[in-house]
C-alpha positions in Angstrom: -2.3 3.6 13.0 -4.0 6.0 15.3 -3.5 9.9 15.1 -1.2 10.0 18.3 0.9 7.2 17.0 1.1 9.4 13.7 2.1 12.4 15.9 4.8 10.5 17.7 6.1 9.1 14.5 6.3 12.8 13.2 8.0 14.0 16.5 10.6 11.0 16.1 11.3 12.0 12.5 11.8 15.6 13.2 14.1 14.9 16.3 16.3 13.0 14.2 16.4 15.9 11.4 17.2 18.4 14.2 20.3 16.2 15.4 21.7 15.7 12.0 21.2 19.5 11.3 22.8 20.5 14.6 25.7 17.9 14.1 26.4 19.4 10.5 26.3 23.1 12.0 28.5 22.0 15.0 31.1 20.5 12.5 30.8 23.8 10.4 31.7 25.9 13.5 34.4 23.6 14.9 36.2 24.0 11.6 35.8 28.0 11.6 37.1 28.1 15.0 39.8 25.8 14.4 41.2 27.7 11.1 40.6 31.4 12.1 39.5 31.5 15.8 42.4 30.1 17.8 45.4 32.6 17.7 43.9 35.6 19.7 41.5 33.9 21.8 41.7 34.0 25.5 41.5 30.9 27.3 38.0 31.4 28.4 36.9 31.8 24.8 38.5 28.4 23.5 37.4 26.4 26.3 34.0 28.0 26.4 33.3 27.7 22.5 34.6 24.1 22.5 32.4 23.5 25.4 29.3 24.8 24.0 30.0 22.5 20.6 30.3 19.6 22.8 27.1 20.3 24.7 25.4 20.8 21.3 27.0 17.5 20.1 25.5 15.6 23.4 22.1 17.4 22.9 22.4 15.8 19.2 23.0 12.4 20.5 20.5 12.6 23.0 17.8 13.5 20.4 18.9 10.7 18.3 18.7 8.4 21.3 15.3 9.5 22.3 13.9 9.5 18.5 15.3 5.6 18.3 13.6 4.7 21.4 10.3 6.3 20.5 10.0 7.7 24.0 9.7 11.4 22.7 7.2 13.7 24.1 5.5 16.5 22.4 7.1 19.4 24.3 10.6 18.0 23.9 10.9 19.6 20.3 10.3 23.2 21.8 12.6 22.6 24.7 15.5 21.7 22.5 15.0 24.7 19.9 15.1 26.9 22.7 18.3 25.4 24.2 19.7 25.5 20.7 19.0 29.3 20.4 20.5 29.8 24.1 23.6 27.9 23.3 24.1 29.4 19.9 23.8 32.9 21.5 26.3 32.0 24.2 28.8 30.8 21.1 28.5 33.8 19.6 29.0 35.9 22.7 32.6 34.0 22.8 33.3 34.2 19.1 32.7 37.8 17.8 29.2 38.5 18.4 27.4 39.8 15.6 30.4 39.8 13.3 30.5 36.2 13.5 28.9 34.9 10.2 27.3 31.9 11.9 25.0 34.2 14.0 22.6 33.2 10.7 21.9 29.8 12.3 19.4 31.7 15.1 17.0 31.7 12.1 17.0 27.8 11.9 15.2 27.2 15.1 12.4 29.9 14.4 11.9 28.0 10.8 11.9 24.9 12.4 9.5 25.9 15.0 7.3 27.6 12.5 6.9 24.3 10.5 6.5 21.9 13.5 5.4 24.0 16.6 2.7 26.2 17.9 2.6 30.0 16.9 3.2 31.1 20.5 6.5 29.0 20.4 7.4 30.4 16.9 7.1 33.8 18.2 8.7 33.4 21.9 12.1 32.2 19.9 11.4 34.8 17.4 11.6 37.6 20.0 14.5 35.8 21.8 16.6 35.7 18.7 16.2 39.6 17.7 16.9 40.5 21.4 20.0 38.4 21.4 21.1 39.4 17.8 20.5 43.2 19.0 22.7 42.7 22.0 25.6 40.9 20.5 25.9 44.2 18.2 27.3 45.5 21.6 28.0 43.0 24.0 30.6 40.1 23.0 34.2 39.0 23.3 35.9 39.8 19.8 38.3 37.3 17.7 40.9 39.7 16.3 42.3 37.0 14.4 38.9 36.2 12.4 39.3 39.6 10.4 43.1 39.0 10.1 43.1 35.9 8.7 40.2 36.7 6.2 42.2 39.9 5.3 45.4 37.8 4.4 42.9 35.7 2.2 41.7 38.6 0.6 38.3 38.1 1.9 35.8 40.4 3.8 33.4 39.1 6.9 30.7 40.1 4.8 31.6 38.1 1.9 32.4 34.9 3.9 29.3 35.7 5.8 27.0 35.6 2.8 28.6 32.5 1.7 28.2 30.7 4.9 24.5 31.9 5.2 23.9 30.2 1.8 25.7 27.0 2.6 23.6 26.8 5.6 20.3 27.9 4.0 20.8 25.2 1.1 21.8 22.8 3.8 18.5 23.2 5.9 16.2 23.5 2.8 17.8 20.3 1.1 17.4 18.1 4.4 14.9 19.5 6.8 12.3 21.4 4.7 12.2 18.7 2.0 11.8 16.0 4.6 9.2 18.3 6.2 7.3 18.5 3.0 7.4 14.7 2.5 6.1 14.3 6.2 3.3 16.7 5.4 2.3 14.5 2.3 2.5 11.6 4.2 0.4 12.7 7.0 -2.3 14.1 4.3 -2.4 10.6 2.8 -3.0 9.4 6.4 -5.6 11.9 7.0 -7.5 10.7 3.9 -7.3 7.1 5.5 -8.6 8.0 8.7 -11.7 9.8 6.9 -12.4 6.7 5.0 -12.2 4.7 8.3 -14.5 7.2 10.0 -16.8 6.9 7.1 -16.8 2.9 7.6 -17.0 3.0 11.1 -20.1 5.3 10.8 -21.7 2.7 8.7 -21.0 0.0 10.9 -22.5 1.9 13.9 -25.6 2.2 11.9 -25.7 -1.2 11.0 -24.9 -2.2 14.8 -27.9 -0.5 15.7 -30.1 -1.8 13.2 -28.9 -5.4 13.9 -30.0 -4.8 17.6 -33.1 -3.7 16.7 -33.8 -6.6 14.2 -32.7 -9.1 16.8 -35.1 -7.8 19.1 -37.8 -7.9 16.6 -36.8 -11.6 15.1 -37.4 -13.4 18.3 -41.0 -13.9 18.3 -41.1 -15.0 14.3 -38.5 -17.5 14.9 -40.3 -19.0 17.6 -43.4 -19.3 15.9 -41.5 -20.7 13.0 -39.8 -23.3 15.2 -43.2 -24.3 16.4 -45.0 -24.6 13.0 -42.0 -26.6 11.7 -42.4 -29.0 14.7 -45.9 -29.6 14.0 -45.3 -30.2 10.7 -42.8 -32.6 10.9 -44.9 -34.8 13.3 -48.2 -34.4 11.0 -46.3 -35.3 7.9 -45.0 -39.0 7.2 -42.8 -38.2 3.8 -39.3 -38.9 4.7 -38.4 -36.4 2.2 -40.4 -33.9 3.6 -39.3 -34.8 7.4 -35.7 -34.4 6.1 -36.2 -30.8 4.8 -38.4 -30.1 8.1 -35.3 -31.1 9.9 -32.9 -28.9 8.0 -35.5 -26.0 8.5 -35.2 -26.5 12.4 -31.6 -26.6 12.4 -31.5 -23.5 10.5 -34.0 -21.8 13.0 -32.2 -23.1 16.1 -28.8 -21.6 14.1 -30.6 -18.3 13.7 -31.9 -18.1 17.6 -28.1 -19.2 18.6 -27.2 -16.0 16.5 -29.3 -13.6 18.2 -28.9 -14.9 21.4 -25.1 -14.1 21.0 -25.9 -11.0 19.7 -28.2 -10.1 22.4 -25.4 -11.0 24.9 -23.0 -8.6 23.3 -20.4 -11.5 22.4 -19.3 -10.6 18.9 -15.4 -10.2 20.5 -15.7 -13.6 22.2 -12.6 -15.6 21.5 -12.4 -18.9 20.2 -10.9 -21.6 22.2 -6.9 -22.5 21.8 -7.0 -24.7 18.9 -4.8 -25.2 15.6 -5.3 -23.0 12.9 -6.4 -25.7 10.6 -9.2 -26.7 12.8 -10.1 -22.9 13.5 -10.3 -22.9 9.5 -12.6 -26.0 9.3 -14.9 -24.7 12.3 -15.4 -21.8 10.1 -16.4 -24.4 6.9 -18.5 -26.5 9.1 -20.7 -23.2 10.3 -20.7 -22.2 6.6 -22.3 -25.5 5.3 -24.7 -25.7 8.2 -26.1 -22.2 7.0 -25.4 -23.3 3.4 -26.1 -26.9 2.9 -25.7 -26.7 -0.9 -22.1 -25.1 -0.4 -19.4 -27.2 -1.6 -15.3 -26.6 -1.5 -12.2 -28.3 -2.3 -9.0 -28.1 -0.3 -5.9 -27.8 -2.7 -3.7 -29.2 -0.2 -3.6 -30.4 3.3 -1.5 -29.9 6.2 -0.5 -32.5 9.0 -0.1 -29.6 11.8 -0.4 -25.9 12.1 0.0 -23.4 14.5 -2.2 -22.8 17.2 -4.4 -19.7 17.5 -6.8 -18.1 19.1 -9.5 -15.3 17.4 -12.8 -13.4 18.2 -15.4 -15.3 16.8 -16.2 -12.3 14.3 -13.4 -13.6 12.2 -15.0 -17.0 11.5 -18.2 -14.8 10.5 -16.0 -12.8 8.2 -14.8 -16.0 6.5 -17.9 -17.2 6.2 -19.4 -14.1 4.6 -16.5 -14.3 2.1 -17.2 -17.8 1.2 -20.8 -17.2 0.4 -19.6 -14.1 -1.8 -17.1 -16.9 -3.7 -20.0 -19.6 -3.8 -22.6 -17.3 -5.1 -20.4 -16.2 -7.7 -20.6 -19.2 -9.6 -22.4 -21.8 -7.4 -19.7 -24.2 -8.0 -17.1 -25.6 -5.6 -14.6 -23.0 -4.2 -10.9 -24.0 -3.9 -9.2 -23.3 -0.9 -5.6 -23.0 0.0 -4.2 -22.4 3.4 -0.5 -21.3 4.2 1.5 -19.7 6.5 4.9 -18.1 7.6 6.5 -16.7 11.0 4.4 -13.7 10.7 0.9 -14.3 9.3 -1.3 -16.9 7.7 -3.0 -16.8 4.6 -6.3 -18.2 3.3 -7.1 -18.0 -0.3 -10.4 -18.7 -1.8 -10.7 -19.2 -5.7 -14.1 -19.0 -7.2 -15.1 -19.7 -10.9 -17.3 -16.9 -11.6 -17.0 -13.6 -13.6 -14.6 -12.0 -11.4 -14.9 -8.1 -10.2 -14.9 -5.3 -12.2 -11.2 -3.6 -13.0 -12.1 -0.2 -11.1 -13.6 -2.4 -7.7 -12.3 -1.3 -4.4 -13.2 -2.8 -1.1 -16.4 -1.0 0.3 -16.4 1.0 3.5 -20.2 1.6 3.1 -23.0 -1.3 2.1 -23.2 -1.8 -1.5 -25.7 -3.1 -3.8 -26.0 -6.7 -4.1 -28.4 -8.8 -6.2 -27.5 -11.9 -3.9 -28.1 -10.3 -0.5 -28.3 -7.1 1.6 -24.8 -5.8 0.3 -23.0 -5.8 3.8 -21.1 -9.0 4.0 -18.1 -7.7 2.4 -18.2 -4.5 4.3 -18.4 -6.4 7.8 -15.7 -8.9 6.4 -13.4 -6.3 5.6 -13.8 -4.5 8.5 -13.5 -7.3 10.9 -10.1 -8.3 9.1 -8.9 -5.1 9.3 -9.5 -4.8 13.2 -7.2 -7.6 13.5 -4.3 -6.2 11.8 -5.0 -8.3 8.4 -6.4 -7.3 5.1 -8.4 -8.7 2.0 -7.7 -8.4 -1.6 -10.0 -9.6 -4.5 -8.0 -10.3 -7.9 -9.1 -11.7 -11.2 -7.5 -15.0 -12.3 -7.9 -16.9 -15.4 -10.4 -19.3 -13.7 -12.5 -16.6 -11.7 -11.7 -14.4 -8.7 -9.3 -15.0 -5.9 -10.1 -13.7 -2.5 -6.9 -13.5 -0.3 -7.4 -13.1 3.5 -4.0 -12.6 5.3 -4.0 -12.5 9.0 -1.0 -11.9 11.7 -0.6 -14.8 13.8 -2.1 -14.3 17.7 -0.7 -17.3 18.6 -1.7 -19.4 21.7 
């Protein structure tokens, strides 16, 4: 997931929380108006207050719809909070002004903005709320029945206001602030993942630069080896030596083909449309061509398999993992291919000593006694870019390498 996708996801979650919090507030204000603010209120106050509550409810539904459709834009959150502030000021004007205990809701948009938006927007809402609160001390439509009803219950507006402030604050902290804290922890984890991916990409770029330079330098030695191998083959009469030289020529041709593809910038070239099983068999053929002593066993065979198309780098990634498995014990590796509607899985079981308990897949080249230590890094990176993953775990027989790739069906 990219940073932009993470930002969009956080915005979607915040819109949902804002909508739920607004609906809770509308419900509380509606109940208070129904019980305390109906008798002496003028028609303008009644219709105006209920109209504003209806607008806030509709705004909440719009928030939920935008969040559900994942079509929200970064500026929307600030617009909604600004509209919330203006609507609550209008509602307070029609229902007692600063005497209405629900006026403490003006703090909510400020706190949400401080947690999610820029300092400029937060200060804008803060100044607007302070000016509105000051104005509502002098300009408002009183609700005479509010004081009368509370007096009948032996309460005062101050006591009720403190209670409502506590209720709203508790709901706000329990729902929005706690959720925001969880979101921040999730984002911190994602930032750490991005940092690991950045380190991995940096090492891959260095490897790519070195590979391009090496490809240019290897052309001449390979041509020389090919000419010498052909001359030696014509000079020798021993059949075993000729077979060895034929193998050497095929290996040299394979290296030249690989370098040619690399120089033509075709690492992402797509394989032809073919069945999944055929795609795996082609990778195995390439592996046996590069490792003539390699051996494998299928645990089961499938009569048919889905048709797929993947970049050629996936075959190379599978070859690298087969190399690692075979190098672990030089015994035949056991392969199992399976799939479902979402992805397919290739299990590679070797009979080696397994991996250390603290082993994790690398994001940089590692020390290797068998090769250059970059095969596992390249395989892991290539499969990750296709949306898949690689896991290594110890089994009783050795180490099990699991390759899981989502379908890219033809």
